N, C-alpha and C positions, 0 to 999 in steps of 0.2 A: 482459569480464565484470568485471575489476577496476575499470574506469572506472565501471561501473554501481554498484558497491559503494562507490566512493570518495567519492560525494557524500552529505552528511549528510541531505538531504531524501529522496533515493532510498533510502537505508538505512532511514530511518524508515518510508517507504511499504512497503518489503519486509517490515519487521518487523510492521507492522500486518496485512499480508496473510497472515501466519502464522495469524491467527485465522480465515481463510476469506475467501470472496468479499466484496468491499466495493464499494459505489457510490462514485463520485467524490466526491459530496457528503459522504459520511461521512469520507473522507480529508481533504477541505478543512476540515471542521469540527474534526477532531482536530488537524491540523497548524496550524490558524489561518493558512492561506496562501491567496493568491488562486487561484481556480479555474484560470486560464490557466497559472500556474506549476506546479500539480499535474498538469494535463493534459500539459504539456510533459515533465515528469519521467516520467510514466506511458508516454508515447510512446517515450521513450528506453529504458525498461525493456522495453517490448514489442519494440522493434527488437533489443535484446540477447538476446531469447528467455527473459527471466525472468518475464514476466507474460503472461497471456492476457486478452482483452477480450470482453465479451458485451453487446450492446445490448438494453435492455428499455424500451420506451416512450421517455421523454425521457432516461433515464439509461444510462450505461455502467457496467457492473460489471467489476471486475478481480479476478483470482485469480492465485496463483503458478502458473507453468508447471511441469509435471513435469520433473524433472532429466533433461537430455538426455545428459549425460556424467558420469563419476565426479567430475570437478572441480566441475561445477555442483552435484552432490549434496553434496560436501564444503563448499562455500560456504554452501549452505542449512542444513546441519547446524550450521555455526559461527554463522550468524545466529540460529538457534533456541537454541543452547546457550551460546555465548560472550558474548552481549550481554545476558543476563538481568539483569545487575547495573548496567547503564547507567541512571542516574536518568531521563534524558529518555525513554527507551524504556518504562520502567515507567510514567511519567506518561501517555505516549501510550496504553498499554493500558487504564489506568483511564478516561481520557477516551473511548476507543472504547466502553467498556461503557456509558457514559451517552449517547453520541451515535448509536450504530448504528441504522440503519433509520428515521431521521426524515425522509428525503427527501420521501416522499409527504405527510407532514403539513406540511412546509415549503411545499409547492406551494400549499396552500390559503391560506396567509398572504399570497400575492402578489396 
């Protein structure tokens, strides 16, 4: 679990998922990273038991997994409370508010 939390991109993804379930395209848009990179990190987080996935049509939606142990719950508590002052994570939250849920509208532009 420490390895999952030790990567900057994965930490940013986990922090975004505190807001609730997100489509991969929302995460890609906020982090401004290539979709394969984000998917690779999400797969790592899924294998670590930190996120759950749900497929809906063309998109896969991710959400935080319920804490399976006290240690897992402690890490998630820290993520929620200890990182509130990190400027990059604050910026991600603001960006998410603007970008969330635009996947379906983006499909029409292709």
